[in-house]
N, C-alpha and C positions, 0 to 999 in steps of 0.2 A: 371659794374662799376660804372654807375650814381645813380642808387639807394643805393651807399653806401656813398654818397655825400650830404646825406639831412641836415647836421647841420654845426654849424660854427666847431663844434668840427673833424667833418670829414674832412673838407677842410684844417684844421690844421693839420691832419693825413697827407694828401694828401702833401700840401707844406713840411711836414718835410722828407717824405719819398720819395720827388724827389731828393735830394740828393745822395740816394741810387741807384736808378733810373739810374740817370745820371752815376754814377760809373758802374753800370751793364751795361748800353751801351757802355762805353768806351772799359771796358775789353771784349765784345761780340764781337766789331770788331776786336780785336787782334785777338779772338781767329779764330774766321772765317777765316781773313787775312793768320793766320799764317797756317792752314790745308790748305788751298787752296794752299798758295806757296809752303808748301810741297809735293803737289803734288797729295792730294786727290780731287775727286770732288766735285763741290760744294754740293750736295743734303746728303754728308756724314756729314760734321758739322750743317748742317742745321736741316736734319732728328735727330742727336744724341743730341740736342740742345731742340727738343719738346720731344722728348722720354725720354730721361736720364735726362737733365736738372739739371746737377750739374758742376758746374764750375770746380773746382779743380780736379774731378774725370772725365771731358772732355778733359782737357789740358792733364791729365797724360795718357789717354787711344790713345790720338792723338800721343803723344809723342811714347808710345811703336809701334803704328802702323808706323810712319816715321821712326824708329830706325830698321823698319825690322821683327818686332815681328808680330805674328799672333794674329786673331780675339780673340780669346780666354784667350791670356795674356794679351791683349788688355781689355777686359770685366772685368778679374780678379783684374786688377789694380786698374780700377773704382769701383768695388765694396767694395775692399779693404778701399780706402780712403772714400767712401760713408757711411761707417758705423757707421760714428758720428750722423748721422742722426736720427740713432735709437734714442738713447739719446734725441736728438733734440725732436723727436715725443711725448715721453715719457712728455716730458717739456709742451709741449702745446695742450696734448689730449683731454683736457675739455676745450679749446679756439674753437677747430674745429667745434663743434657743435655735435651734437648728430644723425643727419640723413647718411645713407649711402653714397647718393653721396656726402655732405659735407666733410666726412673722407676722402672719395678717392682721390676727387680734392686736400683739404686741403693737402694731406700727398706728392702729388707731389710739394707743393708748399712749401713743409717746406727746409728753407736754413738755413744758418748762419747768414743769412742776416734778412730775416721775422721775425725767431724767437726772435731774440736781439731786434728787435724794439717791437714785442709784447709784451716781458715779460716786457720792458721798462715804459709801460704804468701802471698807479696808478690804475685800477679797471678791473676785468672781463670782463665788457661791451666793454670798449675802447681797451682792449687789442685783441677782438676777432674782434672788424672791422679794428684795427691796422692791424693785421695780413692780413686780406683781403685785404684790401687798398694797403699794400704794395706788398702783393704774387702776386696779379693779374697784376699791374702794374710792378714788376721785372719780370715776365714771359714774357711780352709783349715786353718790351724794350729789355731785354737780346736777347730775339729769335731777334726781330728786327735789333740789332746791329751785331748778327751773319749774318744774310742774307746778310747786307749791306759788312761787312768785306770779306764775301766768293766772292761776285760777284766784290769785287775790287780786292781781289787774292793778287798778290806779288807787286801792284802798292804802298803800303802803306812802301815798305822796311822793315828793320828790327823794327819790334813793341814795342821789349823791349826797345829800346832807349828813347823811351817818359816815361818810368816810369809807365807803366799803372799795375804793378804788386803791386804799392804800393795804388793803390785806393780803394781798398776792405778794405785791414787792417785800413784805416785812417778812413772810415765812420765805422766801426764795435767800436774802439775806441770810439767816438763820441757817438755814440749809447747806448755803457755800462758805461762809464764815470759817469752818476746821480746815477745808483744802487752802485757802486764802491763809490763814494763819500758818499752815504746814509746808508751803510750797513758794520762794520768792518769785520763781518764773512764772508761777498762776496770777500772784499777786501783781506784778507789771504787766501782763495783759490784761488783767483786770481793769487797771487805771488807765490804760489806753483805751480799750472799748468803752469805758466809764466817760472819759473826754469826749470820744467823736460821740457818742450817743448825745452827750448834755450839748455840744456844740451844733449839732443837726438837728436836735427837736425844734425850733423855732421855725425852722425852715421847709421839714419835711412833715408828712402826714403823719399822725399818731402809727406806732409800729414800726416804720421803717428804720428810727433810732437803732429799734433794738438787733435788726438786720446789719446796719453799720457797724457798729461795735464788732461783729465778727472781725471785722480788721486786726484788732488787738489780737487774734490770735496768729497773726503774721509773724510777730514778736516773739512769741512761744517755737514759732518753727525754726527762726532763724539761730536762735541759743546753742542747739548741737553743732549748725556748720560751724559757728563761730570759736564754740570749746574744740572742735577739731583741727582748728587751724591754727 
């Protein structure tokens, strides 16, 4: 991480991404506490956060386990919710670098937050540095928060009363606002995707509306073709 902070530009990225880290740490504490308070041993949320590292998928998988479902059902739920990262990986494939090690580690760090933060930057060099600065910091803070929450166990009580579920959405909105303001085509896609997600929310499991919202990208695909015609 220290090698990534050589310039004032890098330090500004560090400052900007700290808000994402803060939200991640808070939600990580919630995940660890909920898991252990529900009856899981401390090592389960800690190991899951290191190996799986996908917030919504982890919450859903633990929910299945605590509801009496088996490991296969929990894993299938997590995989379904995390399929959206396949699209995210395509968006940042050129940002990660060309080496095998960089691509392997970078793929593990692909999240909603790191992709949004990277793509919000104005040029490829800054995008790459933004991805790695935000991604490495996010991974460290998330896992630290999960460990702290797991060790605290049920002492925190009902974590839902703190409104922790609003932390990540608020951060993501802040990250994508510059792009929405500067590109009308992106705004149209975002509006369509949001409408699809809102309409589907009452009828499908949590996390699936995010996948369905990707349909808004088809509107962006059609723009160049229509313009050429």
